[in-house]
C-alpha positions as CSV (number, residue, x, y, z in Angstrom):
1,M,-102.3,96.5,140.4
2,N,-101.2,92.8,140.5
3,E,-99.4,92.5,137.2
4,H,-96.1,93.9,138.2
5,L,-94.0,94.7,141.2
6,Y,-92.8,98.3,141.4
7,F,-90.2,99.5,143.9
8,I,-91.4,103.0,144.8
9,H,-89.8,105.2,147.4
10,K,-92.1,106.3,150.2
11,A,-91.5,110.0,149.7
12,Q,-92.5,109.7,146.1
13,I,-95.4,107.2,146.3
14,K,-98.2,109.7,145.7
15,I,-96.4,111.0,142.6
16,F,-95.7,107.7,140.9
17,L,-98.7,105.5,141.8
18,T,-101.0,107.5,139.6
19,Y,-99.2,108.2,136.4
20,I,-95.7,106.5,136.4
21,A,-97.1,103.1,137.3
22,K,-98.9,102.7,133.9
23,I,-95.8,103.7,132.0
24,A,-93.7,101.3,134.0
25,N,-96.3,98.6,133.3
26,H,-96.0,99.4,129.6
27,I,-92.2,99.3,129.6
28,A,-92.2,96.0,131.5
29,K,-94.6,94.4,129.1
30,T,-92.9,95.5,125.9
31,N,-89.3,94.9,127.0
32,K,-88.6,91.3,128.0
33,E,-85.2,92.2,129.5
34,F,-87.0,93.7,132.5
35,Q,-88.6,90.3,133.3
36,G,-91.8,91.9,134.5
37,V,-90.2,94.4,136.9
38,C,-89.6,98.0,135.9
39,N,-88.0,100.3,138.5
40,L,-88.4,103.8,137.1
41,I,-87.3,105.5,140.4
42,E,-83.7,104.3,140.2
43,M,-83.5,104.1,136.4
44,D,-80.8,106.3,134.8
45,K,-82.3,109.6,133.5
46,S,-80.8,109.1,130.0
47,I,-82.3,105.6,129.7
48,K,-85.6,106.8,131.1
49,T,-85.6,109.7,128.5
50,Q,-84.9,107.2,125.8
51,F,-87.9,105.1,126.8
52,Y,-90.2,108.1,127.2
53,S,-89.3,109.2,123.6
54,T,-90.6,105.9,122.2
55,I,-93.9,105.6,124.2
56,E,-97.0,107.1,122.7
57,V,-98.6,109.8,124.7
58,G,-101.9,107.9,124.8
59,E,-100.2,105.4,127.2
60,V,-100.2,108.0,130.0
61,W,-103.0,107.3,132.5
62,G,-105.8,109.7,132.0
63,V,-104.9,110.9,128.5
64,G,-107.1,108.6,126.5
65,R,-107.6,108.2,122.7
66,K,-109.4,111.5,122.0
67,N,-107.0,113.7,124.0
68,G,-104.1,111.7,122.5
69,K,-105.2,112.8,119.0
70,K,-105.5,116.4,120.1
71,L,-102.0,116.3,121.7
72,N,-100.6,114.8,118.4
73,D,-102.0,117.8,116.6
74,L,-99.9,120.0,118.9
75,N,-96.9,117.9,118.0
76,I,-97.0,116.2,121.4
77,K,-96.7,112.6,120.3
78,T,-94.6,110.8,123.0
79,V,-94.4,110.8,126.8
80,L,-91.2,112.8,126.6
81,D,-93.0,115.5,124.6
82,L,-95.7,115.7,127.3
83,V,-93.1,115.9,130.1
84,A,-91.4,118.8,128.2
85,S,-94.7,120.7,127.6
86,N,-95.9,123.7,129.5
87,A,-98.5,122.8,132.1
88,N,-100.2,126.2,131.9
89,E,-100.6,125.9,128.1
90,I,-102.0,122.4,128.5
91,K,-104.5,123.7,131.1
92,K,-105.7,126.4,128.6
93,R,-106.2,123.9,125.8
94,F,-107.4,120.9,127.7
95,S,-108.2,121.0,131.4
96,V,-106.8,121.3,134.9
97,V,-106.7,117.5,135.1
98,M,-104.4,117.3,132.1
99,A,-102.2,120.0,133.5
100,R,-101.9,118.1,136.7
101,T,-100.9,115.0,134.6
102,V,-98.0,117.0,133.1
103,L,-96.9,118.3,136.6
104,E,-97.0,114.8,138.0
105,L,-94.9,113.5,135.2
106,Q,-92.4,116.3,135.9
107,G,-92.2,115.2,139.5
108,I,-94.5,117.8,141.1
109,S,-97.1,116.2,143.2
110,C,-100.7,117.5,142.7
111,I,-102.7,114.6,144.3
112,P,-102.5,114.7,148.1
113,I,-102.7,111.5,150.1
114,E,-106.1,111.2,151.7
115,P,-106.3,110.0,155.3
116,C,-109.4,108.0,154.5
117,A,-110.5,106.8,151.2
118,P,-113.8,108.4,150.1
119,D,-116.8,106.3,149.4
120,K,-117.0,105.0,145.8
121,Q,-119.4,106.9,143.5
122,Q,-119.6,104.0,141.1
123,I,-118.2,100.6,140.5
124,I,-117.3,99.4,137.0
125,S,-116.4,95.8,136.1
126,S,-115.6,95.0,132.5
127,R,-113.0,93.4,130.4
128,S,-112.3,92.6,126.7
129,F,-112.8,89.1,125.5
130,G,-110.0,86.8,124.4
131,Q,-111.9,86.3,121.1
132,R,-115.0,87.8,119.5
133,V,-118.3,86.6,121.1
134,T,-121.4,86.1,119.1
135,N,-123.4,83.7,121.3
136,I,-125.9,85.2,123.8
137,N,-125.1,82.4,126.4
138,D,-121.4,83.3,126.3
139,L,-122.3,86.9,126.8
140,K,-124.5,86.0,129.8
141,E,-121.7,84.0,131.3
142,A,-119.3,87.0,131.0
143,I,-121.8,89.5,132.3
144,G,-122.5,87.2,135.3
145,M,-118.9,87.1,136.2
146,H,-118.5,90.9,136.0
147,T,-121.6,91.3,138.1
148,Q,-120.3,89.1,140.8
149,D,-117.0,91.0,140.8
150,A,-118.8,94.3,141.1
151,V,-121.0,93.1,144.0
152,R,-117.8,91.8,145.7
153,R,-116.4,95.3,145.6
154,L,-119.7,96.8,146.6
155,R,-119.8,94.6,149.7
156,S,-116.1,95.3,150.6
157,G,-117.0,99.0,150.7
158,R,-120.1,98.3,152.9
159,Q,-122.3,100.0,150.4
160,L,-125.7,99.5,148.8
161,C,-126.5,100.1,145.1
162,S,-129.8,101.3,143.6
163,T,-129.0,101.4,139.9
164,I,-127.2,98.9,137.5
165,T,-126.1,99.5,134.0
166,V,-125.2,96.7,131.6
167,F,-123.3,97.4,128.3
168,A,-121.7,95.5,125.5
169,E,-119.8,96.6,122.4
170,S,-117.9,95.4,119.4
171,S,-114.3,96.5,118.5
172,Y,-114.0,100.2,117.8
173,F,-110.8,99.6,115.8
174,D,-112.1,96.8,113.6
175,K,-112.7,98.6,110.3
176,R,-114.1,95.4,108.7
177,E,-117.2,95.5,110.9
178,S,-119.5,98.4,111.8
179,Y,-119.1,99.5,115.4
180,Y,-121.9,98.5,117.8
181,S,-122.4,99.7,121.3
182,R,-125.4,99.6,123.5
183,S,-126.3,99.9,127.2
184,I,-129.4,99.6,129.4
185,V,-130.1,101.0,132.8
186,F,-132.3,99.6,135.6
187,K,-133.2,101.2,138.9
188,L,-133.9,98.8,141.7
189,P,-137.0,99.4,143.8
190,E,-134.9,98.9,146.9
191,A,-131.1,99.4,147.3
192,S,-129.3,96.0,147.6
193,D,-125.9,94.3,148.0
194,C,-127.1,90.8,147.3
195,V,-125.3,89.1,144.4
196,T,-128.4,87.1,143.4
197,D,-130.4,90.2,142.8
198,F,-127.8,91.7,140.5
199,V,-126.9,88.6,138.6
200,K,-130.6,87.9,137.8
201,L,-131.0,91.5,136.6
202,S,-127.8,91.7,134.5
203,T,-128.3,88.3,132.8
204,Y,-131.8,89.4,131.9
205,M,-130.8,92.9,130.8
206,I,-128.1,91.6,128.5
207,N,-130.9,90.2,126.3
208,H,-131.8,93.7,125.4
209,V,-128.2,94.7,124.6
210,Y,-127.4,91.7,122.5
211,K,-127.8,91.9,118.7
212,F,-127.6,88.9,116.4
213,G,-124.6,89.0,114.1
214,V,-122.5,91.4,116.2
215,K,-119.0,90.3,117.1
216,F,-118.8,91.5,120.7
217,K,-115.4,92.5,122.0
218,K,-116.3,93.7,125.5
219,C,-119.1,93.8,128.0
220,G,-119.5,95.0,131.6
221,V,-121.6,96.3,134.4
222,V,-121.7,99.7,136.2
223,L,-123.2,100.1,139.7
224,T,-124.3,103.6,140.5
225,Q,-126.3,105.5,143.2
226,L,-124.2,103.9,145.9
227,E,-124.8,104.7,149.6
228,P,-123.3,103.6,152.9
229,K,-125.1,100.5,154.1
230,N,-125.2,101.7,157.8
231,K,-127.0,105.0,156.7
232,H,-129.7,103.4,154.5
233,T,-133.3,103.8,155.7
234,Y,-135.5,101.0,154.5
235,D,-139.0,101.7,153.3
236,L,-141.9,101.0,155.7
237,L,-143.2,98.2,153.5
238,T,-139.8,96.5,153.2
239,D,-139.9,92.9,154.4
240,M,-137.0,92.9,156.8
241,K,-137.1,89.1,157.0
242,I,-136.1,88.9,153.4
243,V,-133.4,91.5,153.9
244,E,-132.0,89.4,156.8
245,K,-132.2,86.2,154.8
246,K,-130.2,87.8,151.9
247,E,-127.6,89.0,154.4
248,N,-127.2,85.6,155.9
249,F,-126.8,84.1,152.5
250,M,-124.2,86.7,151.5
251,I,-122.2,86.0,154.7
252,A,-122.2,82.3,153.9
253,Y,-121.3,83.0,150.3
254,E,-118.4,85.2,151.2
255,G,-117.2,82.8,153.8
256,V,-116.7,80.1,151.1
257,H,-114.9,82.6,149.0
258,N,-112.6,83.7,151.8
259,K,-111.7,80.2,152.7
260,Y,-111.5,78.5,149.3
261,G,-111.3,81.3,146.7
262,K,-114.0,83.0,144.5
263,K,-113.9,80.2,141.8
264,K,-115.1,77.5,144.2
265,L,-118.7,78.9,144.4
266,A,-120.4,81.1,141.9
267,L,-123.7,81.9,140.3
268,G,-123.7,80.2,136.9
269,T,-120.9,78.6,134.9
270,C,-118.7,81.7,134.5
271,Y,-115.7,80.4,136.5
272,L,-115.5,77.0,134.7
273,P,-112.3,76.6,132.7
274,N,-111.8,77.3,129.0
275,R,-114.8,79.6,128.4
276,N,-115.1,81.0,124.9
277,W,-115.1,84.6,126.1
278,S,-112.2,84.3,128.6
279,M,-109.6,87.0,128.3
280,S,-106.4,86.1,126.5
281,R,-103.7,85.8,129.1
282,G,-100.7,84.7,127.0
283,N,-98.8,88.0,127.6
284,V,-99.7,88.4,131.2
285,T,-96.6,89.1,133.3
286,R,-95.8,86.7,136.1
287,N,-97.2,87.4,139.5
288,P,-94.3,87.5,142.0
289,F,-96.6,86.7,144.9
290,C,-97.5,83.3,143.6
291,W,-95.3,80.3,144.4
292,D,-95.2,79.1,140.8
293,E,-94.4,82.5,139.4
294,L,-91.7,83.8,141.8
295,L,-89.0,85.9,140.3
296,R,-85.7,84.1,139.9
297,V,-82.6,86.0,140.9
298,N,-79.4,84.7,139.3
């Protein structure tokens, strides 16, 4: 999470990183006096209680819109209401995951720290547009950027992918327009981690997702059927020269990114400035790790 800087005590890191961070993020964004930094660990309990009583329960990580409505029916409308609820009752009505959420918010750790991060089961790259998108070329640019981001994470995990899903949707909350959502799945004949393979596929697949007249709000890609690269067995008919050529290309491609940044070299025009579909960043909090956005201490 690069939007805010949180000061979290080491003994409590596994409690707060999962659930408290999103609430702190919400408080920092909606209250300018924090100047982008919300320290919930050292915040006075009475002040914290006051904030919790004003934040909708849906802001809690893992609750979501549907569970939020169900909790509202039980008169659990704010974060404070959820903290004060009974975890056992929540487990009966919802799930063990929701019960753990309540316990975590109450300060009882339920998520142990893992010595080694498990391999990813899927990689999702998506984001809402800054404004509605109706042009197919704009949608292709956006899906190309998300694909390159997903492949970057695939490579960093040293994995191969066999299945890609491309999706796009309009705004669910816009009552003036009928909601539209569609996705398409393609299984690769051979698992890959080459960015050119996936960008070609995703930009072609988006043609079958696009619908004329729809004002798209969001699009993205999902990579599934992931496997460790060092354990993959290639088919007997696989041309290993092509595999080696793609790997050499990716090494050179990533080398440019590592030295000059991901926007210096890309497939397509997705990283050019002022794209029609770019996310609105007017309310993004300053990044304290950038020279031009360092926090000022009076």
